[in-house]
N, C-alpha and C positions, 0 to 999 in steps of 0.2 A: 122547722115547723112547730107550732104550739099543738097542745092536745085536744083545743077545742077551734073549731073555724069561728072566724068573725061573722057577725051579720053582714046582711048586704042586699041589694037588690037581685032578683033572678037572672040568670045568664040566658040571653037566647038560645034555643036549641040548636040555632045554626052556629053559633058564638060570634056573631058579627060583631064587629068593633065600630065605633062613630068614625067617621072619615076624618074628623080633627085629631083623632088619634093615630091613625094610619099616615097622617102626613109627617109625622115625626121620624119615620122609619129610616128614610133615606140619609138622615142627618145626624144619627146617633149610632154606636156601637150596638150590635145585637147580639145577646148570649141566650144559651140555653141551658137550664137546670134540669136535670134527668134523675127523678127520685127513684131508687130502687128500694121497697119497703122491708127487705128480708134480714133478719138476724138470727144467729144460730140460740142467742138467748137475749132475753131484754135486761139492760144493765139499770140497777134498781134507780140512778139519778135521771135517766133518760125519758123524755115526754116526746119525743118526736113520733111520727106516724109510721110505727114500725110493727112486724108480725113475725113470730117465729115460724120455723118451715112447716110446721105441723097444723098452724090454725087456720089456713085458708083451702077452700074447696078447688075444684075443677075450674079453669079459666082465670084464674087469680093467682095461681101458684107461681112457683119459681121456673118450672118449663114450660109454661105458657106466656109468660111476663112479657118478654122481648116483643113477641107478636103483637100483645095488647098496647105496649108502649110505642110501637111503629105506627098503629091505627091513629095515636093522637099525633104523631109527627107528621102524617099525612093529613089529618084535620086540620093542623096549626097552618101548613102550606096553604090550603084552600082558603081559610079564614083572611090569612095576610096578602094571599091573591100575588098579582104581579109584582106589587111593591114589596114583596119580602125581600131582605137583606140577606145578604151573605153573613154567616156565623164567625163572631170573632172568637167567641171563648164557649165551651161546653163544661160544665162540672156535673160528673156523676156521683150523687151522693146518696145518703140512707138514714137509718138502715146500714147494712154491708153489701154495697154493689157488688163486690168480689164474691160472695154466696153464689151469684149467678156463674154459669159457665162463660170463660171469657170471650167465647166465639159469640155469644149472646150479646155481649157488651159492645164488641166490634160491629155486629148486624146493626145494632141501634145508632152507632155512629155513622153507620154506611148510610142509613135510612136518612139521617140529618143532612150527608153530604149530598144524598140523590134530591133530595127535595128543596135544598136550600143553597147548598155551596158553602165552601168555606174561605173565609180569608186565607192569604197566602202564610200569614204568620200564627193561623189559629192556634190557640192553647185548648187542650183536651185533658182534662184531670177525673182521675177517679178517687174517690175514698177508698181505703182498706183496712182490714184488720192484719196485723203482721202474719197471724195465723192463717190467713185466707187465701194466700198467694204461695206461687212457686216459682221458681226460675223457669219452668215452662209457660205458666199462666202470664207472667209477666212479659215475657217473650212475645206471647200470641196479642197481647195488648199494644206494645210498641210496634209491632208489624201492621196492625190494624190502625194506626193513626194516634193513639195515645201518646201526648208528650210529658205528661206529670202524672206522678201518685202521692197522694197525701195519706200517711199512716198515723192511726189512732193510736198512738203511743201513751198518752194521759200520764202515766209516771213510770218511774223505774223502781219502785218501791214496793215489794211484795204485798204489804199490808195496806197500802194505799190502794193498790189495784184491787184486792180484795173487798174494802168498804165500798168501791165502785161497782164491784160486781164485774170488773173486766176479767176476761178469761183467758187471755194470751199470754204466752210465756215471754217475759222481758227480752230473753237472749234472742228470741225471733226476730225483734226490731232490726238488731244489726244485721242479719242475715236477709231481711226483708230489701234494707236499704241497699246493701251490696248487690244482691240480684236486681234490682230496679236500675240501678247505675249501671251495671254491666250492660244491659240492653238499650241504655241511652235515654232514659227516663228521668226527668227532673226529680227532686223528692224532697217533700215536706214532712214535718213532725207536728201533730197535735199535741197539746200538753194541757191539763187542768191543775189549778192549784186551788187551795182552800178546802180540800176535802177533810170532813171529820177525823181528828187524830194525825194529820200530817204536820209535822213539824216542819221549822226554818230548814234544818240540816236535811229532811227529807225532800224538802222542793229542790235545795241545792244540789243533791245526788240526782234528783231527775233531769235538771238543768245541765249538769255536767256530763251526764249520759247522752242527753241529747246532742250536745255541742261535739261530742268526742265523734259521735257518728258523722258528723259533717255533711248534712243534708243542706240544701240552699236556701230553705225556707222553714222558720219554726213560728207556729201559733200558740199563744198561751192565754187561756181564759180562766178567771175566775169560776168557780163552780157556783151555779145558781139553782138551789132548790126549789123545784116547779111543782105547784099543786098537783095533786092525784099521782105522784110517782111513789114507789116504796120507800125512797130516802125521806120525802117530806112526812109520810107516817111516822118512820123511825124518829124523826126529830121531834115531831108532835108528841109522840110518846115519852121522849126524854132518854130513847134509847141511844142517840148520838148526839152530840153537841157540837153546832156549827162554830167555826171560829169567828172572833169579831173583826171588825173593819180594819182595825189596826194590823193584825196579823195579815189580812189580804194585800194592805198596802205595803208592809215589810217584804211580803213575798213578790209583789211587783218589781218594787225597786231592785230587789235583789236580782230578777231576771233581767231587767234593762241593763243593770251594771254588767252582769256576767255576760250576756250577749253582746254588749258593744264591745267588750274586751275580746270576745272571740270574733269580732270582726261582722257582726249582724247590726242592720240599722234598721230602726223602726219607721214603718212607713204608714202605719194605722196603729191605733192605741193598743191592739192586741197582736199584732204581727210583725215580724222582723224578717229580713231577708239580708244575704250575702252581697247581693247585686240586685239594681233596680231590674235587671230582665228576668230574675227569679220570684218577682213578686206573684202573688195570686191576682192574674190579670181579671178573672171573673169576679173576684170580690170587688175588685176596683172598679167594674162595670156597674155593680151595685150602688157603691158608694157615689159614683158620679151620675146619677139619674138617669141612666142608660134605659135601654129596652130589654126585656127578656121574656122567654116563654118557659112555663115550668110544666115540664111532661111528669104525669104519674100521679097516684092518690095523694090528695093533700097538697098537692105543690100549688105555688102561689107564682102569678105573672105579673108583669106590667109593661104596657105599651102606651106611651103618648099619655099619660095620666089617667089611664084606665087600669085597675088594680084588680083581678079575679084568681078564684082558689078553687081548686077541685075538689069532688066529693072525696072523703076520707078513706072509705072502705074500698079495698081493691075489688071485691065483687062489684060493687055497685059502680065503680070507674069503669070496669071492664064491660058490663051490661049496657052503659050508656054509650060507649065507642062501637060496641057491636051493631047497636040500634042506628048508629050514624050520628048520634048526637052528641052536643058538647057533654065533657065531663065535669064543665063548672057547676059549682054549687051556689056561688054568689059573687057579686061583684060592686066595686063603687067607682064613681068619678070623682077623682081628688079635685078638692077647691084649690084655688090660688094658694091661700092661707096654709093648707096641708102641705103643699109641695113645697113651700118655703120653709115651713119648720122642718121638715125632711132634709132640705138642702143643708140647713144650719146644724142639725143633729148629725149628718153623716159627715159632712165637709170639715167640720172643726175636729174629727178624730184622726185626720191624717195629717201626715208630716208636711204636706205641700200646703197646707193651711187652709183658711176660708178667706177669699176676697172681701176685704170691707166695702167695696162696691155693692156687693151683692146684699148687704145687710140694710134692714129697715131703721127708721130713726131710733128706736127703743136699742136695737143692737149697737148703733153707733156710737150712742150715749153710755153704754156699758165698758166700752173699751177702756177708758182711763181707769175705771176701777178695777178692771181685771189684770192690766199692766200693775197696778199699785200691789195688787194682791199676789203678784208673781204666778199669776195663771196662764197668761198668754206673754211671748215675747215681745219686748219692747221694739227692740232694732227691727224685727220682722214687720211689726205693725207699722212702723214708719214707711216701710217699703210697700204697705198696701195689703199686706197678708196677717191674719191671725193664726199663729201657730202657738199650740199647747206648750207649756213648760212641761217638765218632769210631773211638777206639783200639779199642773193643770190636767195632765192625764190622769193622775189618781182621782181627780174632782171633775172630771168631763161633764157629768151630768149637771153639776151646779153651774159650770161655764154655759150650757146649754140654755139653762132656764133664765140666767141672767141675759145673756144674747136675744131671748124671745120675750123679756121682759116680764116672766112669769115671777 
């Protein structure tokens, strides 16, 4: 979630959605994102809506947060009414969700089960800092219905972690993976490349360390310096120097090569899994233009072409729910053009590709040039799907602009 919320029209206090939006509910997968806004310390590169444990007052702190989130879960069930679907995926993100008592995380999942019900193959993921879990807490999560845990590893190199202001002990990543696996949880590791001062050998070290732990899933994201963060100020003052585009490209190519040799298959530009069953189905739900409700301060939701976002501050969020009102700060009804642009933007990033049949005239006219420039795979295009080549993945934004005629 960005540090500043977008503009939009007011959300009705009862949160009601247009009938046209609700009509899509029975026909698409439905997910829930549950935002937990607490961290032990704020990392210098992060602009997510997070707070340290001592920043928040009564009603918005760690011990009361689950009760507040349960209020929004009940509110969501009321808004969606009898047409509310069973939940296909739940993703608990943050922040560091495992700063909460694991029993509180399970209570929130139980609330979703009570008010919505779960699909028989529901995926329930929580993010975690490797230092914030124990074998006992992971066992509680597994017994409470969680199926998957995504650990924020970021790097295996101490000086890179120091630049990112990550506080975990690199050795704890392996311990956390082993403990999660022992109670039956699927595992994922998140990595970041392009940190100031990170060499190609540093990045190789992190990749090899991640692969050696044998998680089922690995995500690798290029570091983006967001305005308003401590890292952005350091870059602006010349205290740290960001790597150039060639450096990022080299690191992406290294990641793709090393992960492929280790048995990981890319299924989205920044995501690899050892098997299709171990992909993050919650993220796939986003990329497939499905419906989801975002629980928590600053969380975003989408149902049937209506997108809305909650107020940012946990105290304001809690106060609205206590009063029985929507925590929504603003919303927008997406136009057909906006929805088309998002389908192209998200669909082209997936290994399954983008159906040529979904493209408008400008997009179809661009295909021959994209094949000639080796940005999309020619044989796949002949079969009706646009699939990015490795070069295309490096230049995915360029591909999107050309498909949209920009």
